[in-house]
C-alpha positions in Angstrom: -1.4 -3.4 -16.9 -3.0 -1.1 -14.5 -2.6 -0.8 -10.6 -5.0 0.9 -8.2 -5.5 1.2 -4.5 -8.2 -1.1 -3.3 -9.8 -1.9 0.1 -11.3 -5.2 -1.0 -8.4 -7.2 0.2 -7.9 -5.7 3.6 -9.6 -8.8 5.2 -7.7 -8.2 8.7 -7.2 -4.6 8.3 -10.5 -2.9 7.7 -10.3 0.2 5.1 -6.6 0.0 4.4 -6.1 0.4 0.9 -3.6 -2.2 -1.0 -2.1 -1.7 -4.4 -3.2 -4.5 -6.6 -3.2 -5.4 -10.4 -6.4 -5.3 -12.1 -7.8 -8.7 -12.3 -10.8 -10.5 -13.4 -11.8 -11.0 -10.0 -13.7 -8.3 -8.3 -14.6 -9.1 -4.6 -17.5 -7.6 -3.2 -18.7 -7.4 0.5 -20.6 -10.9 -0.4 -17.4 -12.6 -1.5 -16.4 -15.4 0.8 -13.3 -17.8 1.0 -9.7 -16.9 1.0 -10.2 -13.3 -0.4 -6.5 -12.3 0.6 -5.4 -14.9 -1.7 -7.2 -13.5 -4.8 -5.0 -10.2 -4.8 -2.1 -9.8 -7.1 -0.2 -7.2 -4.9 1.9 -4.6 -6.5 4.4 -2.1 -5.6 4.7 1.6 -6.7 7.0 0.4 -9.5 4.2 -1.3 -11.4 3.5 2.2 -13.0 6.8 1.5 -15.0 5.3 -1.4 -16.6 4.6 -0.1 -20.3 4.0 -3.6 -22.1 2.7 -7.0 -21.6 5.0 -9.9 -22.7 5.3 -13.5 -22.5 7.5 -14.6 -19.4 9.9 -16.3 -22.1 10.6 -13.1 -23.8 11.4 -11.4 -20.6 13.7 -14.2 -19.6 15.5 -14.1 -22.8 15.9 -10.3 -22.6 17.4 -10.5 -18.9 19.8 -13.6 -20.1 20.8 -11.6 -23.2 21.6 -8.5 -21.2 23.5 -10.5 -18.5 25.6 -12.0 -21.4 26.6 -8.9 -22.9 27.7 -7.3 -19.5 29.8 -10.4 -18.4 31.4 -10.5 -21.9 32.2 -6.8 -21.6 34.4 -7.4 -18.4 
């Protein structure tokens, strides 16, 4: 998953770069509608994403880790 700075979503803030995830939607100046709703905004930490996993796997990892920490108390 990659992110980059794009200005395509700066509807009310012209030429302001926003960090967004790569998506199938590539707005151009001809795109109309709710353009700002198309952006998949991402913070700087998105660079730490190293793999793509189903949400169920991520939730299971979080729950397992939390359970291990709680049992260790």
